[in-house]
BAKOL-316117 format. One line per field, with one value per residue: x, y, z of N, C-alpha, C in turn; residue number from 0; residue in three letters. Coordinates in Angstrom, 1 decimal, decimal comma. Layout:
N
n.c1	X; ...;
n.c2	Y; ...;
n.c3	Z; ...;
ca.c1	X; ...;
ca.c2	Y; ...;
ca.c3	Z; ...;
c.c1	X; ...;
c.c2	Y; ...;
c.c3	Z; ...;
resi	NUM; ...;
resn	Ala; ...;
This chain:
65
n.c1	20,4; 19,1; 17,3; 16,5; 14,1; 13,6; 15,8; 16,6; 14,6; 12,6; 10,0; 7,2; 4,7; 1,9; -0,4; -3,3; -5,7; -9,0; -10,2; -9,4; -8,3; -7,3; -5,4; -3,6; -2,7; -1,3; 0,6; 2,0; 3,7; 6,0; 6,8; 8,3; 7,7; 4,2; 2,1; -1,0; -4,0; -6,7; -10,1; -12,0; -12,5; -13,0; -11,2; -9,3; -10,5; -12,0; -10,3; -7,8; -7,8; -7,8; -5,0; -3,5; -3,7; -3,0; -1,0; 2,3; 4,4; 5,2; 2,7; 1,4; -1,3; -2,7; -4,4; -6,1; -6,6;
n.c2	2,2; 4,3; 4,6; 6,9; 6,5; 7,9; 8,4; 6,3; 5,1; 5,5; 7,2; 7,3; 9,2; 9,0; 10,2; 8,9; 8,6; 6,8; 3,4; 2,3; -0,3; -1,9; -0,3; 0,1; -2,7; -2,5; -0,9; -2,0; -3,8; -2,6; -1,6; -1,2; -2,2; -1,9; 0,2; 0,6; 2,1; 1,4; 2,0; 1,1; -0,7; -3,4; -4,7; -5,4; -3,3; -4,0; -3,3; -3,5; -6,1; -7,3; -6,5; -7,8; -10,5; -10,5; -8,7; -7,9; -7,3; -6,9; -6,3; -4,0; -3,3; -0,8; 0,8; 3,9; 5,3;
n.c3	20,6; 18,2; 15,2; 12,7; 10,6; 8,4; 7,3; 6,0; 4,4; 1,5; 0,4; -1,7; -3,1; -5,2; -7,2; -8,9; -11,5; -11,8; -11,1; -7,9; -7,1; -9,5; -10,4; -8,3; -8,3; -10,7; -10,3; -8,4; -9,6; -10,4; -8,0; -4,6; -1,3; -0,8; 1,0; 2,4; 3,6; 5,8; 6,5; 8,3; 11,5; 10,8; 9,2; 6,0; 3,0; -0,1; -1,9; -0,8; 0,0; -2,5; -3,4; -1,5; -2,3; -5,0; -5,7; -7,0; -5,3; -1,7; 0,6; 3,0; 5,4; 7,0; 9,9; 9,5; 11,8;
ca.c1	20,7; 17,8; 17,8; 15,6; 13,6; 13,6; 17,1; 16,8; 13,2; 12,3; 8,5; 6,8; 3,3; 1,7; -1,9; -3,7; -7,3; -9,3; -10,6; -8,0; -7,7; -6,5; -4,6; -2,7; -2,1; -0,4; 1,8; 2,8; 4,5; 7,2; 6,9; 8,8; 6,2; 3,1; 1,3; -2,5; -4,7; -8,2; -10,8; -12,6; -11,7; -13,5; -10,3; -9,1; -11,4; -12,0; -9,1; -6,6; -7,8; -7,0; -3,6; -2,9; -4,0; -2,3; 0,2; 3,8; 5,3; 4,8; 1,8; 1,0; -2,6; -2,6; -5,3; -6,0; -6,7;
ca.c2	3,2; 4,7; 4,9; 7,8; 5,9; 8,8; 8,4; 4,9; 4,8; 6,4; 7,1; 8,1; 9,4; 9,1; 10,4; 8,6; 8,5; 5,5; 2,4; 2,1; -1,9; -2,3; 0,7; -0,3; -3,7; -2,2; -0,2; -3,2; -4,5; -1,6; -0,9; -2,0; -2,7; -1,0; 0,5; 1,1; 2,2; 0,9; 3,0; 0,6; -1,6; -4,5; -5,5; -4,5; -3,4; -4,8; -2,7; -4,0; -7,6; -7,7; -6,3; -8,8; -11,8; -10,5; -7,9; -8,4; -6,8; -7,1; -5,3; -3,6; -2,8; -0,2; 1,5; 5,1; 6,0;
ca.c3	19,4; 17,5; 13,9; 12,0; 9,6; 7,2; 6,5; 5,2; 3,8; 0,4; 0,2; -2,8; -3,2; -6,4; -7,6; -10,1; -11,9; -12,2; -10,1; -7,2; -7,1; -10,6; -10,5; -7,4; -8,8; -11,9; -9,6; -7,5; -10,6; -10,2; -6,7; -3,4; -0,7; -0,8; 2,3; 2,1; 4,7; 5,9; 7,2; 9,4; 12,1; 10,1; 8,4; 4,8; 2,1; -1,3; -2,7; -0,1; -0,1; -4,0; -3,3; -0,6; -2,8; -6,4; -5,9; -7,2; -4,0; -0,3; 1,0; 4,4; 5,4; 8,2; 10,1; 9,3; 12,7;
c.c1	19,5; 18,2; 16,4; 15,4; 13,5; 14,8; 17,5; 15,8; 13,0; 10,8; 8,0; 5,3; 3,0; 0,1; -2,4; -5,3; -7,7; -9,7; -9,2; -7,5; -6,8; -5,4; -3,3; -2,0; -1,0; 0,8; 2,6; 3,8; 6,1; 7,5; 7,9; 7,5; 5,3; 2,2; 0,0; -3,0; -6,1; -8,8; -11,7; -11,9; -12,3; -12,4; -10,3; -10,5; -11,3; -10,7; -7,7; -6,6; -7,5; -5,7; -3,1; -3,0; -3,0; -1,2; 1,5; 4,9; 4,7; 3,8; 1,2; -0,4; -2,5; -4,0; -5,1; -6,2; -5,7;
c.c2	3,2; 5,0; 5,8; 7,1; 6,8; 8,8; 7,2; 4,5; 5,8; 6,2; 8,0; 8,1; 9,9; 9,1; 9,9; 8,6; 7,1; 4,7; 2,1; 0,7; -2,1; -1,2; 0,5; -1,7; -3,6; -1,8; -1,2; -3,9; -3,7; -1,0; -1,8; -2,2; -1,6; -0,7; 1,2; 1,0; 1,6; 1,9; 2,4; -0,4; -3,2; -5,4; -4,8; -4,6; -4,3; -4,6; -3,5; -5,4; -7,9; -7,7; -7,4; -10,2; -11,6; -9,6; -8,6; -7,9; -7,2; -6,0; -5,2; -2,9; -2,2; 0,6; 3,1; 5,8; 6,0;
c.c3	18,6; 16,2; 13,2; 10,8; 8,2; 6,3; 5,8; 4,3; 2,7; 0,3; -1,1; -2,9; -4,4; -6,7; -8,9; -10,3; -12,1; -11,1; -9,3; -7,3; -8,3; -10,9; -9,4; -7,8; -10,0; -11,2; -8,9; -8,3; -10,6; -8,9; -5,6; -2,6; -0,7; 0,6; 2,0; 3,5; 4,7; 6,9; 8,2; 10,2; 11,7; 9,2; 7,0; 3,9; 0,8; -2,1; -2,3; -0,2; -1,5; -4,1; -2,7; -1,3; -4,2; -6,7; -6,0; -6,2; -2,7; -0,2; 2,4; 4,5; 7,0; 8,6; 10,0; 10,7; 13,8;
resi	0; 1; 2; 3; 4; 5; 6; 7; 8; 9; 10; 11; 12; 13; 14; 15; 16; 17; 18; 19; 20; 21; 22; 23; 24; 25; 26; 27; 28; 29; 30; 31; 32; 33; 34; 35; 36; 37; 38; 39; 40; 41; 42; 43; 44; 45; 46; 47; 48; 49; 50; 51; 52; 53; 54; 55; 56; 57; 58; 59; 60; 61; 62; 63; 64;
resn	Met; Ser; Thr; Asp; Met; Arg; Thr; Ile; Thr; Arg; Val; Arg; Glu; His; Arg; Val; Asp; Gly; Glu; Ile; Gly; Pro; Arg; Leu; Leu; Glu; Ala; Ser; Ala; Arg; Ala; Gly; Pro; Leu; Val; Val; Gly; Arg; Arg; Thr; Gly; Arg; Gly; Pro; Gly; Arg; Ala; Ala; Arg; Ser; Leu; Ile; Arg; His; Ala; Ala; Cys; Pro; Val; Ala; Val; Val; Pro; Leu; Asp;
């Protein structure tokens, strides 16, 4: 049995101005899981590492390619 994830997962995209790390940390206080991309194969960047350590919700870091 297969489940179409679009029917059970709500995704919201929100664009903000400012430095990304602090803005994402603010958003984590009122978010469900945050999914952030990484551009290189070397692991998460500075903003993603900050989220992993300090976010108020679960964080998933996924490669963009």
